[in-house]
PAZAPA-4460 file (N, C-alpha, C; in steps of 0.05 Angstrom, whole numbers, plus 32768, in hexadecimal, padded with zeros to 4 digits):
% residues 290
    n_x    n_y    n_z   ca_x   ca_y   ca_z    c_x    c_y    c_z   seq   type   mol
   91A0   7B64   788C   9182   7B83   7888   917C   7B85   78A5     1      X     A
   917F   7BA4   789B   9170   7BB6   78AE   914F   7BAB   78C3     2      X     A
   9156   7BB2   78D7   9138   7BB8   78EE   9125   7BBB   78D5     3      X     A
   9124   7BE1   78D3   9112   7BDC   78CC   910F   7BD4   78AE     4      X     A
   911A   7BCB   78A3   9115   7BB9   7889   9106   7B9E   7886     5      X     A
   9118   7B95   78A0   9109   7B73   78A6   90E7   7B90   78AF     6      X     A
   90E8   7B8D   78BE   90C6   7B93   78C9   90B2   7B9C   78A8     7      X     A
   90BF   7BA8   7899   90B9   7BBA   788D   90A9   7BA1   7877     8      X     A
   90C6   7B95   7874   90BD   7B75   785C   90A7   7B61   786A     9      X     A
   90A1   7B5A   7888   909D   7B4D   78A5   9075   7B61   7890    10      X     A
   907F   7B74   7896   9063   7B83   7894   9047   7B75   786D    11      X     A
   9065   7B7B   7864   9054   7B76   7849   904B   7B60   7843    12      X     A
   905E   7B3E   784F   9055   7B2F   784D   9044   7B2F   7864    13      X     A
   9038   7B28   7865   9025   7B31   7881   9008   7B36   786B    14      X     A
   900E   7B4C   7864   8FFC   7B60   7856   8FFB   7B4B   7842    15      X     A
   9003   7B3B   7835   9010   7B28   781C   8FF5   7B14   7826    16      X     A
   8FF5   7B10   783A   8FE9   7AF3   784D   8FCA   7AFD   784A    17      X     A
   8FCD   7B11   7854   8FA7   7B19   7863   8F9C   7B21   7856    18      X     A
   8FA9   7B2C   783F   8F94   7B2C   7814   8F90   7B0F   7813    19      X     A
   8FA9   7AFD   780F   8FA4   7AE0   7802   8F83   7AD7   7810    20      X     A
   8F8D   7AE0   7829   8F6D   7ACA   7839   8F5C   7AD8   7844    21      X     A
   8F5B   7AF4   7833   8F3C   7B06   7832   8F2D   7B00   7821    22      X     A
   8F38   7AEE   7804   8F37   7AE7   77EC   8F23   7AD2   77F7    23      X     A
   8F2E   7AB5   780D   8F1D   7AA5   780F   8F05   7AA8   7820    24      X     A
   8F04   7AC1   7826   8EEA   7ACC   782D   8EC6   7AD4   7822    25      X     A
   8EE7   7ADA   7804   8EC6   7ACF   77F3   8EB3   7ABC   77DF    26      X     A
   8ECE   7AA8   77E5   8ECB   7A8E   77D4   8EA9   7A86   77D8    27      X     A
   8E9E   7A7D   77EF   8E82   7A84   77F5   8E73   7A90   77E3    28      X     A
   8E74   7AA5   77E2   8E6A   7ABC   77DB   8E62   7AC2   77B7    29      X     A
   8E7A   7ABD   77AB   8E80   7AB8   7795   8E78   7AA1   777E    30      X     A
   8E7F   7A8B   779E   8E6E   7A75   7796   8E4E   7A69   779E    31      X     A
   8E3F   7A7E   77A1   8E29   7A7B   77A8   8E1A   7A89   778E    32      X     A
   8E27   7AA7   778D   8E1D   7AB3   7771   8E1F   7AAE   7753    33      X     A
   8E3E   7A91   7759   8E3B   7A8F   773F   8E24   7A76   773A    34      X     A
   8E23   7A67   7758   8E07   7A50   7752   8DE6   7A68   7749    35      X     A
   8DEE   7A74   7757   8DCE   7A81   7752   8DC9   7A93   7746    36      X     A
   8DDF   7AA5   772B   8DE6   7AB1   7721   8DEC   7AA2   7707    37      X     A
   8E07   7A9C   7706   8E13   7A87   76ED   8E0D   7A6A   76DA    38      X     A
   8E01   7A62   76EF   8DE4   7A4C   76E4   8DD7   7A51   76DE    39      X     A
   8DBF   7A6B   76D9   8DAA   7A70   76CE   8DB4   7A7C   76AD    40      X     A
   8DC0   7A8B   76B9   8DD3   7A98   76A0   8DDA   7A81   767D    41      X     A
   8DFC   7A6D   7698   8DF7   7A5F   7672   8DE8   7A4E   7671    42      X     A
   8DC9   7A49   767E   8DB0   7A3E   7675   8DA2   7A50   7665    43      X     A
   8DA6   7A6A   765A   8D93   7A82   7651   8DA1   7A80   7644    44      X     A
   8DB7   7A83   7640   8DCC   7A80   762E   8DD0   7A66   761A    45      X     A
   8DCE   7A50   7626   8DCF   7A38   760F   8DB1   7A33   75FF    46      X     A
   8DA0   7A47   7614   8D8B   7A41   7602   8D7A   7A5D   75F6    47      X     A
   8D8B   7A6C   75F7   8D91   7A80   75E1   8D98   7A74   75C3    48      X     A
   8DAA   7A77   75C8   8DB7   7A61   75AA   8DB2   7A43   75A4    49      X     A
   8D9E   7A42   75A2   8D9B   7A1F   75A2   8D7B   7A27   758F    50      X     A
   8D74   7A1A   757A   8D5E   7A10   7576   8D63   7A02   755F    51      X     A
   8D49   79F4   7564   8D44   79DB   755A   8D6A   79C3   755D    52      X     A
   8D6C   79C7   756F   8D83   79B6   757C   8D9E   79C1   7576    53      X     A
   8D9B   79CF   7563   8DBA   79DD   7561   8DBA   79FE   755E    54      X     A
   8DD8   7A02   755D   8DDD   7A1C   7567   8DDC   7A2B   754E    55      X     A
   8DC1   7A4D   7556   8DBD   7A64   7544   8DB0   7A7B   7557    56      X     A
   8DB5   7A83   7551   8DB2   7AA2   7554   8D93   7AB2   754F    57      X     A
   8D77   7A94   7544   8D5C   7A99   753D   8D4C   7AA8   755C    58      X     A
   8D5A   7A99   7563   8D49   7AA7   7585   8D4C   7ACA   7598    59      X     A
   8D62   7AD0   7585   8D6D   7AEE   758D   8D58   7AF8   7582    60      X     A
   8D62   7AF2   755D   8D5A   7B08   754F   8D3A   7B02   7546    61      X     A
   8D2E   7AEC   7551   8D0D   7AE8   7555   8D0B   7B00   7570    62      X     A
   8D13   7AFE   757D   8D0D   7B13   7593   8D16   7B26   75A3    63      X     A
   8D1D   7B31   757C   8D22   7B58   7582   8D0B   7B57   7566    64      X     A
   8CF6   7B48   755F   8CE6   7B4B   7547   8CC9   7B4A   7551    65      X     A
   8CBD   7B4F   753F   8C8F   7B5A   7545   8C8E   7B55   7566    66      X     A
   8C7D   7B50   7571   8C6D   7B54   7584   8C80   7B5A   75A4    67      X     A
   8CA2   7B40   7597   8CAD   7B3C   75A6   8CC5   7B5A   75B9    68      X     A
   8CBF   7B64   7591   8CC8   7B88   759F   8CB7   7B95   75A4    69      X     A
   8C9E   7B96   7598   8C88   7BA9   75A8   8C8D   7BA3   75CA    70      X     A
   8C90   7B97   75DA   8C8D   7B8E   75EC   8CAA   7B8F   75F6    71      X     A
   8CB7   7B8C   75F2   8CDA   7B9A   75F2   8CD8   7BC1   75F7    72      X     A
   8CCB   7BD2   75E3   8CBD   7BE8   75DC   8CAF   7BEB   75EE    73      X     A
   8C9E   7BD7   75F9   8C8A   7BE7   7607   8C87   7BE8   7623    74      X     A
   8CA1   7BD5   762F   8CA9   7BD0   764B   8CC0   7BE6   7650    75      X     A
   8CD5   7BEF   763D   8CE4   7BFE   763E   8CD8   7C20   763F    76      X     A
   8CBB   7C20   7627   8CB6   7C39   763B   8CAC   7C3A   764B    77      X     A
   8C85   7C21   7658   8C88   7C2D   7671   8CA3   7C2C   7684    78      X     A
   8CB7   7C25   768E   8CC0   7C1F   769E   8CD1   7C3C   76A2    79      X     A
   8CD7   7C4A   767F   8CE7   7C64   7688   8CCD   7C7E   7693    80      X     A
   8CB8   7C7A   7685   8CA3   7C8C   7692   8C9E   7C7D   76B5    81      X     A
   8C9F   7C6E   76BC   8C9D   7C69   76E8   8CB8   7C72   76ED    82      X     A
   8CD6   7C74   76DA   8CE6   7C7A   76E4   8CF4   7C9C   76E1    83      X     A
   8CDD   7CAA   76DA   8CE8   7CC6   76D1   8CDB   7CD4   76E4    84      X     A
   8CB9   7CC9   76E4   8CA0   7CCC   76F2   8CAB   7CCC   7716    85      X     A
   8CB4   7CB1   7718   8CB0   7CA7   7730   8CCA   7CB4   773F    86      X     A
   8CE3   7CBB   772B   8CFC   7CCD   7737   8CED   7CED   7742    87      X     A
   8CE1   7CF5   7730   8CCF   7D0C   773B   8CCE   7D14   7748    88      X     A
   8CB5   7CFE   7750   8CAB   7CFA   776C   8CA8   7CF5   777F    89      X     A
   8CB6   7CE0   777C   8CC7   7CD6   779C   8CE2   7CE9   77A5    90      X     A
   8CE9   7CF2   7792   8D02   7D11   779B   8CF0   7D26   77AD    91      X     A
   8CE0   7D3B   77A1   8CD7   7D48   77B0   8CC0   7D40   77C8    92      X     A
   8CC4   7D1C   77CD   8CB8   7D13   77DE   8CD1   7D0E   77FA    93      X     A
   8CE0   7D0D   77EA   8CFE   7D0C   7800   8CFF   7D25   7809    94      X     A
   8CFF   7D3C   77F9   8D0E   7D46   77FE   8CF9   7D55   7818    95      X     A
   8CD5   7D56   7811   8CD7   7D5F   782B   8CC6   7D4D   7839    96      X     A
   8CCE   7D33   783A   8CD9   7D26   785D   8CEF   7D27   7873    97      X     A
   8D07   7D36   7856   8D25   7D36   7864   8D21   7D55   7879    98      X     A
   8D09   7D63   7860   8D0A   7D85   7879   8CEA   7D8E   7885    99      X     A
   8CEB   7D76   7885   8CDB   7D75   78A6   8CD9   7D74   78BA   100      X     A
   8CD2   7D86   78D0   8CDB   7D85   78E7   8CCE   7D6A   78F4   101      X     A
   8CBD   7D5F   78EF   8CAD   7D4B   78FA   8CBE   7D30   78FA   102      X     A
   8CC4   7D28   7904   8CD6   7D0E   7911   8CCF   7CFD   790D   103      X     A
   8CB1   7CEF   7915   8C9D   7CE2   790A   8C92   7CE3   78F2   104      X     A
   8C8A   7CF9   78EB   8C89   7CFE   78CE   8CA3   7CE0   78BA   105      X     A
   8CB2   7CF3   78BD   8CCE   7CED   78B4   8CCB   7CC2   78AD   106      X     A
   8CC8   7CC1   78C2   8CD5   7CA4   78CF   8CB0   7C8E   78BC   107      X     A
   8C9F   7C9B   78C8   8C8B   7C91   78B3   8C8E   7C8F   7893   108      X     A
   8C95   7CA5   788E   8C9A   7C97   786F   8CAC   7C8D   785D   109      X     A
   8CC5   7C97   786A   8CDA   7C7E   786D   8CD5   7C67   786C   110      X     A
   8CC4   7C6A   7895   8CBC   7C40   788C   8C9E   7C3A   787C   111      X     A
   8C96   7C42   786D   8C7F   7C42   785E   8C8D   7C3B   783A   112      X     A
   8CA5   7C4A   7844   8CB3   7C4F   7823   8CBD   7C3C   781D   113      X     A
   8CD0   7C30   7831   8CDB   7C1D   7840   8CCE   7C05   7832   114      X     A
   8CB3   7BF8   7838   8CA3   7BE7   783A   8C93   7BF1   781C   115      X     A
   8C80   7C02   7817   8C81   7C0E   77F1   8C85   7BFC   77DE   116      X     A
   8CB1   7BFB   77EC   8CB7   7BF8   77C7   8CB0   7BDB   77D0   117      X     A
   8CBC   7BCB   77DC   8CB0   7BB9   77D9   8C99   7BA1   77D5   118      X     A
   8C85   7BB2   77D0   8C6D   7BAF   77D3   8C5D   7BA3   77B4   119      X     A
   8C5C   7B93   77A7   8C5E   7B8B   7788   8C52   7B68   7793   120      X     A
   8C53   7B6F   7776   8C49   7B4D   7765   8C24   7B52   776B   121      X     A
   8C0E   7B36   776A   8BF4   7B30   776A   8BF2   7B47   7776   122      X     A
   8BF3   7B48   7797   8BEA   7B56   77B6   8BEF   7B72   77A3   123      X     A
   8BED   7B81   7799   8BFD   7B9B   778C   8BE9   7B98   777A   124      X     A
   8BE1   7B93   7768   8BCB   7B8D   7759   8BB7   7B81   775D   125      X     A
   8BB2   7B74   7772   8B92   7B71   7788   8B93   7B8D   778F   126      X     A
   8BA5   7B9D   7797   8B95   7BAE   77A4   8B8C   7BD0   778C   127      X     A
   8B9A   7BC4   777B   8B8F   7BDF   776B   8B74   7BD6   7758   128      X     A
   8B72   7BBB   7759   8B5F   7BB8   774F   8B40   7BB6   7757   129      X     A
   8B45   7BBC   7774   8B37   7BC2   7780   8B24   7BDD   7787   130      X     A
   8B3E   7BED   778B   8B3D   7C0E   778E   8B31   7C12   776C   131      X     A
   8B42   7C10   7752   8B3D   7C25   7743   8B3C   7C12   772A   132      X     A
   8B2D   7BF5   7730   8B31   7BEC   7726   8B11   7BEC   7709   133      X     A
   8B00   7BE4   76F9   8AF3   7BE7   76EE   8AE0   7BE7   76FE   134      X     A
   8ADA   7BD4   771D   8ACC   7BD1   7728   8AC9   7BE3   7748   135      X     A
   8AEB   7BF1   774A   8AEC   7BF5   775A   8AEE   7C10   7776   136      X     A
   8AEF   7C08   7787   8AD5   7C0B   7797   8AD7   7C35   778E   137      X     A
   8AF2   7C44   778D   8AF8   7C60   7789   8AF9   7C69   775E   138      X     A
   8AF3   7C50   7756   8AE6   7C5E   7738   8AC3   7C4E   7739   139      X     A
   8ABC   7C49   774E   8A9A   7C3D   7753   8A92   7C5E   775E   140      X     A
   8AA5   7C61   7773   8A9E   7C7B   7784   8A9D   7C98   7775   141      X     A
   8AAD   7C8E   7767   8AB2   7CB3   775B   8AA3   7CB2   7734   142      X     A
   8A9F   7CA6   7735   8A90   7CA3   7719   8AA5   7C92   76FB   143      X     A
   8AC8   7C89   7707   8AD7   7C95   76F8   8AD3   7C7E   76D3   144      X     A
   8AD0   7C6D   76D6   8ACA   7C5E   76C9   8AAA   7C70   76B3   145      X     A
   8A98   7C7B   76BC   8A8B   7C8B   76A8   8AA9   7C9F   7691   146      X     A
   8AB7   7CA0   76A8   8AC3   7CB1   7694   8AD7   7CAE   7686   147      X     A
   8ADE   7C98   7680   8AEF   7C7D   766D   8B0A   7C7C   7681   148      X     A
   8B0C   7C80   7697   8B1A   7C72   76A9   8B25   7C51   76A1   149      X     A
   8B46   7C4B   76A1   8B42   7C2B   76A2   8B5D   7C24   76AA   150      X     A
   8B60   7C1B   76B6   8B7A   7C15   76CF   8B88   7BFA   76BD   151      X     A
   8B79   7BF3   76AF   8B8C   7BD6   769A   8B9C   7BE0   768D   152      X     A
   8BA5   7BFE   7678   8BA9   7BF5   766A   8BD4   7C04   7675   153      X     A
   8BE2   7C11   7663   8C02   7C1E   7661   8BF5   7C32   7681   154      X     A
   8BDD   7C45   766F   8BE9   7C5C   7698   8BDE   7C4C   76B4   155      X     A
   8BD1   7C3A   76A6   8BC9   7C2C   76BD   8BD4   7C24   76CD   156      X     A
   8BE9   7C04   76BD   8C04   7BFA   76C1   8C1E   7C16   76D5   157      X     A
   8C18   7C2E   76C4   8C31   7C3E   76CD   8C21   7C48   76EA   158      X     A
   8C0E   7C44   76DE   8C05   7C5D   7709   8C12   7C45   7724   159      X     A
   8C04   7C2C   771C   8C0F   7C0F   772A   8C29   7C17   7734   160      X     A
   8C42   7C0D   771C   8C5B   7C14   771E   8C62   7C26   7739   161      X     A
   8C50   7C41   772A   8C66   7C57   7746   8C5E   7C50   7758   162      X     A
   8C46   7C3C   775E   8C34   7C37   7781   8C5B   7C35   7793   163      X     A
   8C63   7C23   7787   8C83   7C12   778B   8C98   7C1D   7780   164      X     A
   8C97   7C3E   7768   8CB1   7C42   7760   8CC1   7C5D   7772   165      X     A
   8C9D   7C69   777D   8C9F   7C85   778B   8CB4   7C75   77AC   166      X     A
   8CA6   7C69   77AE   8CB8   7C65   77D5   8CD2   7C5F   77C9   167      X     A
   8CD5   7C4C   77B2   8CEA   7C44   77AE   8D04   7C53   77AF   168      X     A
   8CF4   7C67   77A4   8D04   7C87   7795   8D0C   7C9C   77BB   169      X     A
   8D04   7C95   77C5   8CFD   7CA7   77DE   8D18   7C89   77EB   170      X     A
   8D15   7C75   77EE   8D2E   7C6F   7805   8D3F   7C76   77F2   171      X     A
   8D46   7C82   77DC   8D66   7C76   77D2   8D6E   7C98   77D2   172      X     A
   8D59   7CB2   77C6   8D5A   7CC8   77CE   8D65   7CD6   77EB   173      X     A
   8D50   7CC3   7804   8D57   7CD3   7821   8D70   7CDF   7827   174      X     A
   8D83   7CCB   7825   8D9C   7CC2   7831   8DA9   7CDB   7822   175      X     A
   8DAE   7CE0   7809   8DBB   7CF3   7800   8DAE   7D0D   77FA   176      X     A
   8D99   7D07   77FB   8D8D   7D22   7817   8D96   7D2A   7829   177      X     A
   8D9A   7D26   7833   8DAE   7D1E   7853   8DBC   7D20   7853   178      X     A
   8DDC   7D20   783C   8DEF   7D23   7839   8DFD   7D38   7830   179      X     A
   8DDE   7D53   7831   8DE6   7D66   7823   8DEC   7D79   7835   180      X     A
   8DFE   7D82   783E   8E0C   7D94   7847   8E01   7DAA   785B   181      X     A
   8DFB   7DB5   7874   8DF6   7DC1   786B   8E05   7DD8   7872   182      X     A
   8E20   7DDC   7874   8E3E   7DF2   7864   8E31   7E00   784A   183      X     A
   8E1B   7DF1   783D   8E21   7DE8   782C   8E14   7DFA   781F   184      X     A
   8DF9   7E05   7826   8DDC   7E1A   781C   8DEA   7E32   782B   185      X     A
   8DF2   7E31   7847   8E05   7E4B   7851   8E1D   7E55   7846   186      X     A
   8E29   7E55   7831   8E38   7E52   782C   8E40   7E64   7815   187      X     A
   8E23   7E4D   77FB   8E1B   7E64   77EB   8E02   7E73   77FE   188      X     A
   8DFA   7E7F   7809   8DEA   7E98   7815   8E02   7EA8   781C   189      X     A
   8E11   7EA9   7822   8E24   7EAA   7821   8E2D   7EC2   7814   190      X     A
   8E34   7EAB   77FB   8E3D   7EC3   77DE   8E1B   7EC7   77D7   191      X     A
   8E09   7ED0   77DA   8DF3   7ED4   77D4   8DE2   7ECA   77C3   192      X     A
   8DE0   7EAD   77BD   8DD5   7EA8   77AE   8DBA   7E99   77C3   193      X     A
   8DA1   7E95   77AB   8D89   7E93   77BF   8D89   7E6B   77B6   194      X     A
   8D67   7E6B   77C4   8D6C   7E53   77C3   8D67   7E47   77AB   195      X     A
   8D60   7E50   7794   8D61   7E48   7775   8D81   7E3B   7771   196      X     A
   8D97   7E58   7772   8DA9   7E54   776B   8DC1   7E3F   7782   197      X     A
   8DB0   7E39   778C   8DBE   7E23   77A4   8DBD   7E09   7792   198      X     A
   8D9F   7E02   7788   8D9C   7DE3   7784   8DA5   7DEB   776E   199      X     A
   8DA5   7E02   775B   8DB4   7DF1   7745   8DC6   7DF2   7741   200      X     A
   8DD3   7E01   7745   8DFB   7E01   7750   8E03   7DEB   7765   201      X     A
   8DFB   7DDD   777A   8E04   7DD5   7785   8DF5   7DB9   7795   202      X     A
   8DDC   7DC2   77A0   8DC7   7DA7   77A1   8DC9   7D8B   778A   203      X     A
   8DC0   7D9C   777C   8DBE   7D83   775B   8DD3   7D74   7747   204      X     A
   8DE4   7D86   774F   8DFC   7D82   7740   8DFA   7D6C   7750   205      X     A
   8E01   7D65   7768   8E0B   7D58   7780   8DFF   7D48   7788   206      X     A
   8DE9   7D3C   777B   8DCF   7D2D   7781   8DC6   7D1C   7763   207      X     A
   8DCB   7D2D   7750   8DD1   7D23   7732   8DD2   7D04   7736   208      X     A
   8DF3   7D02   773E   8DF6   7CE1   773B   8DDE   7CC5   7748   209      X     A
   8DCE   7CD5   775D   8DC2   7CC2   776F   8D96   7CB9   776A   210      X     A
   8D99   7CDD   7750   8D85   7CDB   7747   8D7E   7CCA   772D   211      X     A
   8D95   7CD9   7718   8D98   7CB6   7702   8DA1   7CA5   770F   212      X     A
   8DAA   7C9B   771E   8DA2   7C7D   772C   8D9A   7C77   7734   213      X     A
   8D7B   7C8C   7741   8D5C   7C81   774E   8D59   7C7B   7734   214      X     A
   8D56   7C8C   7720   8D41   7C90   7700   8D4A   7C73   76F9   215      X     A
   8D69   7C6A   76FC   8D67   7C57   76EE   8D60   7C31   76FA   216      X     A
   8D6F   7C3E   7717   8D61   7C24   772E   8D38   7C23   7729   217      X     A
   8D2C   7C32   7723   8D0C   7C37   771F   8D12   7C26   7704   218      X     A
   8D1B   7C2B   76F0   8D21   7C1B   76D8   8D16   7C02   76DD   219      X     A
   8D24   7BFA   76DD   8D36   7BE4   76E5   8D20   7BCB   76E9   220      X     A
   8D20   7BE0   7703   8D09   7BD3   7715   8CE8   7BD1   770E   221      X     A
   8CD9   7BDF   76FC   8CC3   7BE2   76EB   8CD1   7BD0   76D3   222      X     A
   8CDA   7BCF   76C3   8CDF   7BC9   76AB   8CE3   7BA2   76B9   223      X     A
   8CEF   7B90   76CE   8CE7   7B7A   76DA   8CD7   7B71   76E7   224      X     A
   8CC8   7B90   76EB   8CAC   7B78   76F5   8C9A   7B75   76DF   225      X     A
   8C8D   7B57   76EF   8C76   7B4B   76E2   8C5D   7B3A   76EC   226      X     A
   8C6C   7B36   76FF   8C44   7B2C   7717   8C33   7B43   770F   227      X     A
   8C38   7B5D   771E   8C17   7B6C   7712   8C19   7B76   76FC   228      X     A
   8C29   7B71   76E8   8C1F   7B79   76CE   8C11   7B5E   76CB   229      X     A
   8C16   7B48   76CD   8C09   7B23   76C8   8BE9   7B2F   76DB   230      X     A
   8BEC   7B3A   76F0   8BC7   7B32   76F6   8BBD   7B43   76FB   231      X     A
   8BC7   7B62   76E5   8BBA   7B6D   76E3   8BB1   7B81   76C7   232      X     A
   8BC3   7B7E   76B4   8BBE   7B8B   7694   8BB5   7B68   7681   233      X     A
   8BC8   7B52   768A   8BCA   7B40   767B   8BDD   7B44   765F   234      X     A
   8BD0   7B42   7649   8BE4   7B37   7634   8BD2   7B5E   7628   235      X     A
   8BC5   7B67   7632   8BB8   7B89   762A   8BD0   7B9D   761D   236      X     A
   8BE4   7B9B   7635   8C01   7BA4   7638   8C14   7B9C   7629   237      X     A
   8C25   7BA6   7615   8C3C   7B89   760F   8C4F   7B9F   7624   238      X     A
   8C5E   7B7E   7631   8C6A   7B7B   7647   8C7B   7B66   763C   239      X     A
   8CA8   7B72   7641   8CAF   7B56   7635   8CB2   7B3D   7646   240      X     A
   8CAC   7B46   7664   8CA8   7B2B   7676   8C8B   7B22   767D   241      X     A
   8C77   7B29   7670   8C69   7B1E   7660   8C61   7B05   7640   242      X     A
   8C79   7B14   7637   8C78   7B01   7622   8C82   7AED   762D   243      X     A
   8CA2   7AEE   7639   8CB1   7AE3   7643   8C9F   7AC7   7654   244      X     A
   8C89   7ACB   765E   8C75   7AB9   765F   8C6B   7AB0   7655   245      X     A
   8C60   7ABC   7642   8C4D   7AB4   762F   8C5B   7AA6   761C   246      X     A
   8C7C   7A9B   7610   8C8C   7A8D   7609   8C89   7A77   7611   247      X     A
   8C93   7A74   7635   8C9C   7A5D   763D   8C84   7A52   7643   248      X     A
   8C6F   7A5E   764C   8C55   7A4E   7644   8C4A   7A3F   7634   249      X     A
   8C4F   7A3D   7615   8C38   7A49   7604   8C32   7A4B   75F6   250      X     A
   8C27   7A64   7607   8C09   7A75   7607   8C08   7A8A   75E0   251      X     A
   8C21   7A8A   75DA   8C1E   7A84   75BC   8C2B   7A76   759C   252      X     A
   8C4E   7A6D   75B0   8C49   7A68   7595   8C4D   7A3B   75AC   253      X     A
   8C4E   7A2F   759B   8C60   7A13   75B2   8C75   7A06   75B1   254      X     A
   8C9B   7A09   75B9   8CAA   7A0A   75B0   8CAF   7A20   75B3   255      X     A
   8CB1   7A31   75B9   8CC0   7A4D   75BC   8CCA   7A5F   75D8   256      X     A
   8CD4   7A3D   75E5   8CD4   7A44   75F9   8CF7   7A5B   7604   257      X     A
   8CFD   7A52   75EF   8D21   7A58   75EB   8D1F   7A7A   75D4   258      X     A
   8D09   7A83   75DE   8D02   7A97   75D3   8CFB   7AAF   75EC   259      X     A
   8CEC   7A97   75F2   8CF0   7A9C   761B   8D0A   7AB9   7618   260      X     A
   8D1B   7AA2   761D   8D39   7A96   762B   8D4C   7AAE   7612   261      X     A
   8D3F   7AB5   7600   8D4D   7AD2   75ED   8D42   7AED   75FD   262      X     A
   8D2D   7AF1   7601   8D1E   7AFD   760F   8D34   7AFE   762B   263      X     A
   8D2E   7AEE   7634   8D3C   7AF6   765F   8D5A   7AFA   764C   264      X     A
   8D64   7AF1   763E   8D7E   7B07   763D   8D85   7B1B   7628   265      X     A
   8D69   7B2E   761E   8D6A   7B41   7611   8D70   7B4A   7635   266      X     A
   8D53   7B4A   764A   8D56   7B5C   7658   8D71   7B54   7671   267      X     A
   8D78   7B4B   766A   8D90   7B3F   767C   8DAC   7B5B   7676   268      X     A
   8DAA   7B53   7657   8DBB   7B6B   764C   8DAA   7B90   764C   269      X     A
   8D99   7B94   7659   8D8F   7BB6   7655   8D90   7BB3   7672   270      X     A
   8D8E   7B96   7684   8D94   7B9A   76A5   8DB3   7B9D   76A9   271      X     A
   8DC2   7B9A   769E   8DD2   7B9B   76A4   8DE1   7BB2   769E   272      X     A
   8DE0   7BC4   7675   8DDE   7BDE   767E   8DD6   7BF1   768B   273      X     A
   8DBA   7BE8   7698   8DB0   7C08   76B0   8DC2   7BFA   76C7   274      X     A
   8DD0   7BDA   76CB   8DE1   7BD7   76EB   8DF9   7BF1   76E4   275      X     A
   8E07   7BF4   76C5   8E0E   7BF9   76BD   8E21   7C1B   76C6   276      X     A
   8E00   7C1D   76BE   8DFE   7C35   76C3   8E01   7C3D   76E2   277      X     A
   8DED   7C31   76EE   8DE4   7C3C   7703   8DFC   7C38   7721   278      X     A
   8E04   7C2B   7718   8E28   7C21   7732   8E37   7C2E   772E   279      X     A
   8E3D   7C48   7714   8E56   7C50   7722   8E4B   7C6D   7721   280      X     A
   8E2A   7C6F   7724   8E20   7C89   7729   8E22   7C85   7745   281      X     A
   8E0E   7C75   774D   8E0E   7C77   776B   8E32   7C6D   7779   282      X     A
   8E50   7C66   7770   8E69   7C7A   7770   8E67   7C86   7783   283      X     A
   8E62   7C95   7764   8E74   7CBA   776A   8E5D   7CD0   7775   284      X     A
   8E4E   7CCD   7778   8E30   7CC5   778D   8E40   7CCD   77AA   285      X     A
   8E49   7CAE   77B5   8E57   7CA8   77CE   8E69   7CBA   77D4   286      X     A
   8E7E   7CC3   77BA   8E96   7CCE   77C5   8E89   7CED   77C6   287      X     A
   8E6D   7CF9   77BD   8E7E   7D14   77C1   8E5A   7D17   77DD   288      X     A
   8E52   7D02   77E8   8E3C   7D0E   77FC   8E54   7CFF   7816   289      X     A
   8E69   7CFF   781B   8E74   7CE9   782F   8E7B   7D0A   7840   290      X     A
***
């Protein structure tokens, strides 16, 4: 065997050994994922298809009927509204931040967005109730209660969800806006394009995967939210997360815990579809903005 051939053979064998060893580093992560996600999924599947000690699809069938179906549709409607409005407002705010000449303002908005995008649950509900509830400070100061304003309905809950959805959209979109190269705008201007034409033919097509990915992300966040809605509206707004809690606690019917597991499986399927759309869009956007 010639020297070059021997070197290539040794390099190939060394590369295979390196790759085989690299898989060992992922074993703890895979074990963690299997423990944290795999075990609960197995429990959900086992309970979903069990009724009165026997294998049955009755729980799945019941989870897509009656009040459960109404709650699922309500969650989808609320999440879709929050996702679309939050994506629009968040994108405009992100564009204003990116084009601002004040670095301190940019850093302040991005820092606040990072904090507010993770602010939720009972503290968020309490803040809004104290501000715009029936006896809230702003409600009393502006006389909103006499005008028919109510925070404890579908639109009030959507407003509260936008409080953390808009900052999340800012966090998602700002890196993509930063990735738009100045050379693209200059090339468009040199070819006679105005601002609208630049955004229509260059900016928006490049940002579309990120924007759609942000919409999907906001949808998933609103769809899975529970504590804020439970503290604010209770059962007045039909949501699937509230129905799961009621079924688990027996507030509706005794012995319907497995229906809650079926509803959870329905949510997992929807979340899986959401991620199946989101991840390819993010990869496509990353190729454009390198």
